[in-house]
N, C-alpha and C positions, 0 to 999 in steps of 0.2 A: 505493498500497499505507498509506505515511503518513498519507494522507487516511483512507484508509477504518479505520486502525484511532485515529485520531481520532475518528472518528464513533462505533465504538465504545464508546472510551472516557466522550465525552459522555454516549451514551444509556448506558451504566452508570451513570455519577454521578447523570443524572438520575432511573432508576428505585431508586437507594439514598435521593437526598432525597425525593421521593412516599412512600417507604415508610416513612421515618423521622419525617414528619410526620401519615403514616397512625395509625403506634404511638401517636403522641401525644396525637391526638384521640383514641382507645380510650382511651389511662391514663383519660385526663382524665373523658372515660364512666363508666369503672371504679370510680376513685374517686368518683363520683358516686352511681352504684349503690351502692357499699359505705354511702357513708354513709346513705343512704337506706332500707337494708335491714332497719333498726329504725327507721327515722324514718316521717318523712309518710308514703312511699310505699313502704311495704314488700314489698308484692307486686310491684309492678313491679319492684324492686331485684332480689330473688330470682329471677324470670325471668330479669334481664340478665346479672348477675355471671358465670356458667358460659360462658355463650355469648360474652360479652368477653373473659375471660382466653383462651378458646379461638382466641378471633382473634386476640388478643396473640399468642400465641407461633404462632401460624401466620406472621404477618407478620415475627417476629424472625426466625424458619428462613429466609426467605423474602430479608431485609433482609442478613443474613450471608452468605446465596447470592450476592446481587448484588454484597457489597461486595468477596467472593473474586474474584467473575470480573473487578471493578472496577482489582481490584487487580495480577491477572496480565495483564491489556489492557496497564497503565501501563509504561512501558521502562523500563528497572532506572536510569537516567542519572535522569528523572523523579521515579521512587520513591522514593531516596534526598533530594531535594528537598522535595519535596510528599509529605504526608502525608493521608489522605484522614479527614476528621473523624468520631471515632465519640462513641459516647454515653458521659460522665461512667460512670467505675463507681466504687465506694466502696474506701476503702484497704482493704488488708491488714489484719488485726486485729495489733492491738503484742504483745499474748501469746502468742502461739506459739513457742515453739524454732526457731532457726535454723539450719540445714543448710549448711555453707558450701563449694560445690563451685569450685574456684581450678581455669580451662580451662587447659591449658601456654602459656606466655610463647611469640611469637615470637621465634627466633634470628635471625633476620634482617631489616632493611627489608625490605616490600613493596614499597616504588619504585628505591630503589637497590642495593639487595643488600647492603648495608653491616653487620656485626656488632656495632658500636657503639652500641650501643642504652640510653638511661635511662630509668627507669619514672617516669612524671610521675602516676600515679593508677590510680585504679581507675574500670570502670563495670560496673558492679550492675543485673542484670537479673532480677526477683521471680517466681515462679511459686510460686502454692499450689500444695499435693500431700494427699493423703487414702493414708495405706496402710494396712491389714487391722486390724481390733481388735489389741488386744497382750492377748495373755491372761496369766496368772501363776499361780503358786501359793505364796503366805506364808507361811511356817514359823514358828509362835511357838515358838522357841525357850528352854526352863525351865532351868536347873541344877540339877542336885541337890550340896547339898554336906551334908559327914557332919562332926558334933559331937566334935572328939577327946574332949571331957571325958564326954559319954552316948551317944556313939556314935548319936543320934538322926539322922536324913537330915530336911533342911530344904530346901524349892525353893519359887517364888517358886508364886502362886496362878494356876490355869488361866484364859485369858482369857475375856470373858464373849464367847457368842454371839448373832449379831442373833436368832437361832430355835434351840430343843433340838435339840440332834446334828445343826446343820446343817453341809455343808461348804461351804457357800456365803458370800460375804463380801456385806456391806452394798451394795458396790457395784452389783456381779450380781445383788442382789435386787433391788435400785433400778430396774436396764436391764431385767428382766421383767415388773416390774408396769408400768412406761412405755411400755413394747412391747406391753402389751398390751391396757393400759387407756388410755392416751392418743395412741399409735400405729397401735393396731387390729390387733396381729399374733397371731393365735392361737398356742397354745402348741406347737400341732405344728408350725406354720411357724416359731417360733423354736429349737427342738430341730434342723428341717434347716435352718437357717441355720448355727447352734453347729457340727453336724457338719460342714456343707462348710470351715469353717475349723478340722476337725480335735478339735473337742471334743464327744465323745458324751456328753449328756445327755438323758434320757427325756422323754417327756410327761409319765407318772406322778410322777416325778423335780420337775418344774418344779412341775406342778399341788400335789403337797405343800409344796412351797416356798410359793408364792403363798397356801393355806389359812394356815400357819404364819405367817405377814408378817400375814393380817389380825388375826390374834389380836395379836401383838407390838405394833399400829399401835392396837389398840382404846381405850387411854385417850386419844390423842390424837382420835380419832374423835368419843370424848364429849365432851369438849372445845370443839370443833369443835360441836358439836350444840348444847351450853350458849348457846354464845356467840349461837348462831341465833336460838336460843328466843326470848333475853331482849332482842331489838330492840323497837323502839317497832312497826317496819311490816314485813311480811316479803312475798312473793312465793312464788304456789305454782303449781304443774304438774307434769303427768302424761306420759308416752310408753310404748310399747308395747314388751313385749320381749319376742320368741317363746322356751317352755322348754319344753325335751323333757319329753316326756309318753310313755308306752306308745303307738308306733307310729306317734307323731303328734305332733305342739306344741300346747302352750296358749299363749293369749295373756296373759302375765302385764304387770305396770306396774311401772315406777322413777318413784317418787314425787321432787320435790326443792323444798326451802323455803329460797331464799335472802334472806339480808340483804345488803343494797346503802343505805346509805345517803351515797352519793356524790348522787345527783342533787339530793339537799335541803343539799349542803353540812357531812352529816354527819362526822365525824372518826375515828367507829371502823372496823373495817379488815374489809371485806365477807368472806360467806364462801358455801358453799351445802352443804348437809344432805340424802341422797338417803336413799331408804328400799326396799325392794322389795316387792310382794305381788302374788300369784297371780290376783290379779282387781283390777276395779277398783269394789268395793263398798265404800259411803261408810264403813264402819267404818274405813277404814285411813287415813286424813285424822281424824276425830277421836280417833282410838290416837294419832297422829303428835302431832296437837295439843291433847292432853288436857288441858295447864296452858298454853298459850300465853295470853295475852290483850292483845289491840292491833289493828293496822290489817291486813289482809290482802285483796291483791292478787290472784286469780284470774279463770278464766273461769267460766262460767254452769254447770257442773257439778253435779247436783244434790246431789250427796252433802255438799260443803260446808253447805248449807243447815242442817242442827243445831248448827252450829257457828253461826251468825248468830242464834242463836233468843234471845229473851229472857229464858228461863229457865235458859239454860247456865251449867254452873258453871263456874270460879268467875267469869264473866261474857262477857259474848256477845263475838264477833270481830267488828270492825267490817268491813264487806263494802266492797271498791274495784275498780268493774269494768275492763275491759280496752277502750279503744277501740279497740285494735288488730283485736280478736274480731270485737268491732262492725260497722265498716268492713269487714273481709274480707268477711262477709258479701254487701256493696253489691259491694265489688269483683267478685267472683266474677259476681254478673248483670252489672256493668257489660261485663267482656272482652267479650261477644258484640256489645255497641254495639246490641242493641235492648231498653235497659233504662232509657229516659233520668233514669228516677227515681233507679235505684240509680247513674246518675254524676253527678246532681248532690248525693245525698248526700256522695259520695266524697269531690266538692270541697268541699265544707261543712265536711266533719271533717279533711281535707287543712289548713285553716286553723289548727285547733287543734295541730294537730303542728307547725305550721313557728311557731307562737307559743310552744311547750312548747319546741322548739331555743334559742330566745333567755335562757331562764333554767332552763338546768339547770348544777346546781352550785351556783347559788344560796341563798339563806338559805329556810324558808318563810316569812317576815314579806316576804320581797323577790316569791317567787314568788306569794305570795298576792296581794299586791297588783297584779301587770301581770292576773293571771286575772281579779280581779274588774272592771279596767278593760277589758282586751279580750277576755277569754273567756266571761264572763256574756253578755253580750250576744248573742255568736253560738250560744252551746248555748239559751239563750232561744228564741232565732229558729229555731235548727231544731228545736227539740220542738213550735212551732209551725207549722211545715211539715209534719213530719212528720206530725202528728195531722190536719192537710189532705188530707196523698197516701193518708191510711189509709182515708179516709171512700169514695175513688175507689175502692179496690182492691177486690176479692174477697176472703175471708177465706183462700182457697187459695193466692192468687197467692203469688210466690217474693218479690218484694218486698215485701209486705204479713209476710212472716213476720220479712223482717231487718228490718222496721221496727218489728215487736212486739217483736223480741229485745232493743232498745233501749229502748223504752217501758217494757217488764214490770218492767225491773230501772232502771228511770229516776233513785231516789236514789243507788244504787250506781255509775252513772255518772257521776253530777254530786258525787259526794264529794270531787273532786281540785280543786273550787272553793271549796270550806269548810277544806280543811285544804293546806297548802302541803308537807307532809312526803308526800304522794301522787304517782304518778307517773300519765302518763295513759294506759300501758301496761301490760303484763307482762312487756314484751320481756326483760326483766333472767333470768326462770326460762326463757324459753326459749332464750336462750343459753345457758345452765347444760344444756339439756340436749339441746346439738346433738352435743356427743361420745356419747353414747349413739345419737342416730342413725346418726350413719356408722360407730360402730363393729357398729352390727347388721348392716349390709349385708357386715361382712368374716368378723364368729365367725359369723354366722348365727341360731345360739338359743344361751340359755343352757341348761349343762347339765342343771340342775335346780334347786329354791327355795334352795337352800344356793349353788348358783355365782348368782342372782338378787342373794342379801343380799350375798357377798362383792366382787359388782360394784359394788352403790351405795354400800358401803364404802370402797371404792379409787377412785369416781369423787368422793367426798366431799371427801377428802383432795386428790388433782389439781384437780379443779376449783377448790377452795378455794385454792390454789397458785398456781393462771391467775389469778384475780381480784386478787390483792396483785403480780403480777409476777416469780413466784417461779419458779425454773426445778425442775418438781416433782421430776427422776428426782436432781440434787444435793440438794434439800433429805431427798429418802426417803433416798439413802444415808450424810448423816450421823447423821439423826433415828435409824435402824436400827440403828448404829455404837454411837448413845450412849446410848439409852434402854432395855437390861438393867442400866447401873448409874447413871440417873438418877432423884433420888429423885420419888416419887410427885407431894410433893405441887409439886414445881415444875414439872408437867409442862405448863404453861401456858407457860413459857419455849420451848419447842419447837415453837408453833404458826408457822403460816408468817410472819405479818406480824411477832413477836416476834422468831424467826428470821433471819429479812431485817434484823431492824434492828440485831441483835447482832452479824452479820455486816458490816453496813455500819460500826458502831463502833471495830470491830478492824481493818477497814481502814485507815478515818482517822487510829490512830493509828499504825498502821506504817507 
């Protein structure tokens, strides 16, 4: 029996070790796939990330099961001396309140039975616990006073509310907005969740609060828009959003314009501006960018063409094309394994992305120097090679169409070789739109055009917070509490990056 037990224990431990090694291998693959998700192998990364996450989750559950079996098989005497190795965990947060539970002390010695015990110290084991949300009602009490001389009644002024005639406090309003637009929980689900916690809030009431918050936050949204449109270079993109119509849904669009100077060492804070439209007509970006002059990185959407024309007022926008879009067309063909030209094109373009990763965050001058030395010869060879391959293909061939996509816009694709501010891809805009893509799977469609405009407004706030490493819920709660009495000429102080700097300076002073 002892030998059988030892054999079982050895087998269980070996299975745990193998499982742990496999988890570490998959985690390395996952980290690599995440890095490449918007880098040189973005398409491959997107296909791998979800599969790897699922595989790691399954293996970790299996490992926990095997460790438990090994622990059960270990004799008690051995269990006290030898603890099975476990993966290191993060330390518990030091900013949480601590609730001490003192277990009853022994009355007698466990070995000899003597009652003469002397305290040596404490053995503390910590457990992280979570309790349901704590709801509360805040009463603002204003005392009334009567004047003994004139008998006039005096009382303190009523406190300002984040929204007119609203019973909801700023933290509750922030939670509703974040739950809907960051965590993708429609208002009907939120209403049911609150009801389970004993708080009945109708969906119509929540919707009313969301609409009122967007109006209250409009000065902040306007300030973010001014900041984005003052950039030297922006990213532009759009995505679909189903909109409820009579007996059906129509396909609306959410547009985003992103300012992010960090790739070329810029110090101005990043931000994202969102708009909604009922369709994808070119008039919408032309209206959004009516006063913008500078560089714009985007895909080859025809609706942008009017922005690039020389006669545009106040001046033409300089187009910078996205190599990720160009490579994707080849990648889709190469996946089948029956398009060797497409596979070779992907390999050549991947070299450009590899070079770009080495200069990310450097100054425009440094980036331009590396590109002229390393990227320019590769791009020149690529053009010659593509033109040669194009002559071998029929005009209707899919690979020929992918080649034409690049060659017909060659000036826009090669602009990054002459300007260190230009990125090789438009991935900044695609990242900004990711929340919209995830959200529409949950709320299915926008209820109306007005709902699409509200969504674009809140996405502007939340995405800008995320880009500046600011907690959207904490920021919204604080801004909604302060905004009613805040001077309109100082509203820029409440922008996420300024708010973050103020909070850090106060924390340092404390």
